[in-house]
LOFI-493287 format. One record per atom (N, C-alpha, C): residue number from 1; chain; atom name; x, y, z. Coordinates in nm, 4 decimals, padded with zeros to 6 digits. Example, Ala and Ser with C-alpha at 12.3 -4.5 7.8 and 13.67 -1.06 7.14 Angstrom:
2
> 1,A,N,01.3190,-00.5690,00.7800;
> 1,A,CA,01.2300,-00.4500,00.7800;
> 1,A,C,01.3200,-00.3300,00.7800;
> 2,A,N,01.2850,-00.2250,00.7080;
> 2,A,CA,01.3670,-00.1060,00.7140;
> 2,A,C,01.2900,00.0030,00.7870;
END
This chain:
68
> 1,A,N,-02.9857,26.8639,04.8345;
> 1,A,CA,-03.0662,26.8476,04.7136;
> 1,A,C,-03.1210,26.9840,04.6700;
> 2,A,N,-03.1078,27.0135,04.5441;
> 2,A,CA,-03.1556,27.1402,04.4898;
> 2,A,C,-03.3083,27.1361,04.4740;
> 3,A,N,-03.3734,27.2457,04.5119;
> 3,A,CA,-03.5183,27.2552,04.4970;
> 3,A,C,-03.5526,27.2662,04.3496;
> 4,A,N,-03.6485,27.1858,04.3066;
> 4,A,CA,-03.6933,27.1914,04.1680;
> 4,A,C,-03.8040,27.2942,04.1556;
> 5,A,N,-03.7965,27.3732,04.0505;
> 5,A,CA,-03.8987,27.4743,04.0250;
> 5,A,C,-03.9519,27.4589,03.8837;
> 6,A,N,-04.0788,27.4925,03.8673;
> 6,A,CA,-04.1426,27.4890,03.7366;
> 6,A,C,-04.2263,27.6145,03.7184;
> 7,A,N,-04.2541,27.6454,03.5936;
> 7,A,CA,-04.3423,27.7567,03.5570;
> 7,A,C,-04.4646,27.6954,03.4909;
> 8,A,N,-04.5831,27.7396,03.5318;
> 8,A,CA,-04.7058,27.6908,03.4705;
> 8,A,C,-04.7203,27.7520,03.3317;
> 9,A,N,-04.7399,27.6683,03.2305;
> 9,A,CA,-04.7549,27.7155,03.0925;
> 9,A,C,-04.8867,27.6686,03.0309;
> 10,A,N,-04.9770,27.6205,03.1161;
> 10,A,CA,-05.1073,27.5758,03.0685;
> 10,A,C,-05.1943,27.6942,03.0284;
> 11,A,N,-05.3206,27.6666,02.9995;
> 11,A,CA,-05.4089,27.7710,02.9474;
> 11,A,C,-05.5061,27.8295,03.0501;
> 12,A,N,-05.4830,27.8078,03.1788;
> 12,A,CA,-05.5689,27.8647,03.2822;
> 12,A,C,-05.4918,27.9770,03.3512;
> 13,A,N,-05.5320,28.1002,03.3273;
> 13,A,CA,-05.4561,28.2161,03.3764;
> 13,A,C,-05.4476,28.2207,03.5289;
> 14,A,N,-05.5425,28.1636,03.5982;
> 14,A,CA,-05.5413,28.1616,03.7447;
> 14,A,C,-05.4126,28.1001,03.7999;
> 15,A,N,-05.3571,28.0021,03.7287;
> 15,A,CA,-05.2402,27.9297,03.7768;
> 15,A,C,-05.1081,27.9866,03.7274;
> 16,A,N,-05.1094,28.0938,03.6509;
> 16,A,CA,-04.9844,28.1505,03.5996;
> 16,A,C,-04.8908,28.1829,03.7141;
> 17,A,N,-04.7656,28.1420,03.6990;
> 17,A,CA,-04.6668,28.1705,03.8024;
> 17,A,C,-04.5660,28.0585,03.8137;
> 18,A,N,-04.4770,28.0731,03.9111;
> 18,A,CA,-04.3734,27.9745,03.9357;
> 18,A,C,-04.4098,27.8912,04.0574;
> 19,A,N,-04.3712,27.7656,04.0540;
> 19,A,CA,-04.4060,27.6717,04.1597;
> 19,A,C,-04.2847,27.5924,04.2037;
> 20,A,N,-04.2870,27.5520,04.3309;
> 20,A,CA,-04.1868,27.4619,04.3856;
> 20,A,C,-04.2442,27.3210,04.3763;
> 21,A,N,-04.1673,27.2289,04.3199;
> 21,A,CA,-04.2118,27.0909,04.3039;
> 21,A,C,-04.1904,27.0169,04.4357;
> 22,A,N,-04.2982,26.9676,04.4926;
> 22,A,CA,-04.2923,26.8924,04.6176;
> 22,A,C,-04.2762,26.7427,04.5927;
> 23,A,N,-04.3300,26.6955,04.4799;
> 23,A,CA,-04.3253,26.5527,04.4489;
> 23,A,C,-04.3567,26.5341,04.3009;
> 24,A,N,-04.3081,26.4253,04.2440;
> 24,A,CA,-04.3405,26.3883,04.1071;
> 24,A,C,-04.4049,26.2501,04.1116;
> 25,A,N,-04.5228,26.2389,04.0533;
> 25,A,CA,-04.5945,26.1114,04.0473;
> 25,A,C,-04.5779,26.0582,03.9057;
> 26,A,N,-04.5082,25.9470,03.8936;
> 26,A,CA,-04.4805,25.8885,03.7630;
> 26,A,C,-04.5991,25.8054,03.7156;
> 27,A,N,-04.6026,25.7785,03.5869;
> 27,A,CA,-04.7087,25.6968,03.5284;
> 27,A,C,-04.7155,25.5628,03.6010;
> 28,A,N,-04.8356,25.5232,03.6387;
> 28,A,CA,-04.8570,25.3956,03.7068;
> 28,A,C,-04.8505,25.4045,03.8582;
> 29,A,N,-04.8119,25.5183,03.9125;
> 29,A,CA,-04.8037,25.5345,04.0570;
> 29,A,C,-04.9338,25.5923,04.1117;
> 30,A,N,-04.9640,25.5645,04.2408;
> 30,A,CA,-05.0848,25.6211,04.3027;
> 30,A,C,-05.0752,25.7734,04.3150;
> 31,A,N,-05.1857,25.8411,04.2904;
> 31,A,CA,-05.1914,25.9864,04.3035;
> 31,A,C,-05.2095,26.0231,04.4508;
> 32,A,N,-05.2737,25.9380,04.5278;
> 32,A,CA,-05.2916,25.9631,04.6702;
> 32,A,C,-05.4360,25.9763,04.7099;
> 33,A,N,-05.5256,25.9757,04.6153;
> 33,A,CA,-05.6685,25.9867,04.6450;
> 33,A,C,-05.7431,25.8613,04.5999;
> 34,A,N,-05.6713,25.7497,04.5949;
> 34,A,CA,-05.7301,25.6239,04.5512;
> 34,A,C,-05.7227,25.6034,04.4016;
> 35,A,N,-05.6687,25.6996,04.3300;
> 35,A,CA,-05.6556,25.6895,04.1849;
> 35,A,C,-05.5102,25.6642,04.1468;
> 36,A,N,-05.4907,25.6151,04.0262;
> 36,A,CA,-05.3581,25.5862,03.9724;
> 36,A,C,-05.3317,25.6815,03.8565;
> 37,A,N,-05.2088,25.7299,03.8455;
> 37,A,CA,-05.1702,25.8130,03.7317;
> 37,A,C,-05.1548,25.7225,03.6099;
> 38,A,N,-05.2524,25.7245,03.5226;
> 38,A,CA,-05.2493,25.6469,03.3990;
> 38,A,C,-05.2397,25.7383,03.2775;
> 39,A,N,-05.1847,25.8568,03.2959;
> 39,A,CA,-05.1795,25.9561,03.1888;
> 39,A,C,-05.0686,25.9289,03.0881;
> 40,A,N,-04.9717,25.8462,03.1262;
> 40,A,CA,-04.8576,25.8233,03.0388;
> 40,A,C,-04.7492,25.9283,03.0567;
> 41,A,N,-04.7742,26.0253,03.1447;
> 41,A,CA,-04.6792,26.1333,03.1724;
> 41,A,C,-04.6661,26.1509,03.3229;
> 42,A,N,-04.5630,26.2239,03.3634;
> 42,A,CA,-04.5467,26.2562,03.5041;
> 42,A,C,-04.6493,26.3619,03.5457;
> 43,A,N,-04.6854,26.3589,03.6723;
> 43,A,CA,-04.7700,26.4615,03.7319;
> 43,A,C,-04.6870,26.5291,03.8398;
> 44,A,N,-04.6871,26.6624,03.8396;
> 44,A,CA,-04.6080,26.7393,03.9345;
> 44,A,C,-04.6977,26.7918,04.0461;
> 45,A,N,-04.6602,26.7616,04.1696;
> 45,A,CA,-04.7300,26.8124,04.2874;
> 45,A,C,-04.6552,26.9388,04.3279;
> 46,A,N,-04.7239,27.0531,04.3241;
> 46,A,CA,-04.6558,27.1818,04.3380;
> 46,A,C,-04.7205,27.2718,04.4422;
> 47,A,N,-04.6372,27.3634,04.4921;
> 47,A,CA,-04.6814,27.4692,04.5817;
> 47,A,C,-04.6337,27.5995,04.5194;
> 48,A,N,-04.7187,27.7022,04.5180;
> 48,A,CA,-04.6782,27.8271,04.4536;
> 48,A,C,-04.5576,27.8859,04.5249;
> 49,A,N,-04.4616,27.9337,04.4470;
> 49,A,CA,-04.3357,27.9846,04.5007;
> 49,A,C,-04.3577,28.1009,04.5966;
> 50,A,N,-04.4470,28.1928,04.5638;
> 50,A,CA,-04.4698,28.3108,04.6466;
> 50,A,C,-04.5914,28.2965,04.7368;
> 51,A,N,-04.6545,28.1812,04.7358;
> 51,A,CA,-04.7703,28.1505,04.8195;
> 51,A,C,-04.8870,28.2473,04.7999;
> 52,A,N,-04.8982,28.3091,04.6834;
> 52,A,CA,-05.0108,28.3956,04.6531;
> 52,A,C,-05.1395,28.3165,04.6380;
> 53,A,N,-05.1274,28.1928,04.5913;
> 53,A,CA,-05.2408,28.1020,04.5796;
> 53,A,C,-05.2133,27.9885,04.6783;
> 54,A,N,-05.2794,27.9900,04.7956;
> 54,A,CA,-05.2492,27.8885,04.8963;
> 54,A,C,-05.2909,27.7494,04.8507;
> 55,A,N,-05.2194,27.6515,04.8967;
> 55,A,CA,-05.2550,27.5140,04.8691;
> 55,A,C,-05.1533,27.4428,04.7830;
> 56,A,N,-05.1831,27.3190,04.7568;
> 56,A,CA,-05.0988,27.2332,04.6740;
> 56,A,C,-05.1767,27.2019,04.5475;
> 57,A,N,-05.1092,27.2088,04.4343;
> 57,A,CA,-05.1726,27.1877,04.3041;
> 57,A,C,-05.1021,27.0764,04.2306;
> 58,A,N,-05.1757,27.0028,04.1480;
> 58,A,CA,-05.1130,26.9019,04.0634;
> 58,A,C,-05.1290,26.9426,03.9177;
> 59,A,N,-05.0188,26.9294,03.8434;
> 59,A,CA,-05.0169,26.9655,03.7023;
> 59,A,C,-04.9572,26.8511,03.6217;
> 60,A,N,-05.0111,26.8308,03.5035;
> 60,A,CA,-04.9518,26.7345,03.4106;
> 60,A,C,-04.8183,26.7878,03.3598;
> 61,A,N,-04.7355,26.6980,03.3168;
> 61,A,CA,-04.6026,26.7319,03.2663;
> 61,A,C,-04.6073,26.8340,03.1528;
> 62,A,N,-04.7110,26.8274,03.0690;
> 62,A,CA,-04.7203,26.9200,02.9562;
> 62,A,C,-04.7766,27.0568,02.9957;
> 63,A,N,-04.8104,27.0764,03.1231;
> 63,A,CA,-04.8604,27.2054,03.1709;
> 63,A,C,-04.7528,27.2882,03.2401;
> 64,A,N,-04.6329,27.2317,03.2562;
> 64,A,CA,-04.5260,27.3034,03.3245;
> 64,A,C,-04.3973,27.2999,03.2427;
> 65,A,N,-04.3137,27.3990,03.2711;
> 65,A,CA,-04.1824,27.4082,03.2096;
> 65,A,C,-04.0803,27.4193,03.3225;
> 66,A,N,-03.9764,27.3366,03.3189;
> 66,A,CA,-03.8747,27.3390,03.4240;
> 66,A,C,-03.7976,27.4691,03.4218;
> 67,A,N,-03.7690,27.5215,03.5407;
> 67,A,CA,-03.6885,27.6423,03.5569;
> 67,A,C,-03.5530,27.5982,03.6101;
> 68,A,N,-03.4475,27.6500,03.5490;
> 68,A,CA,-03.3117,27.6125,03.5941;
> 68,A,C,-03.2706,27.6920,03.7132;
END
């Protein structure tokens, strides 16, 4: 399986960079913290590609752009 990558295109400069997609949470699915994704869009669970910002981040579908 090919690793999916995305680029953050939102308006928070702290998150600028490329990310590896670890999971996609579709509308209506549990986010994992007792909440449900009711946004009407997918949520991407990501880890920074170069690990400059440690941790796992979640971004809405409209905050990322797929990288081929």
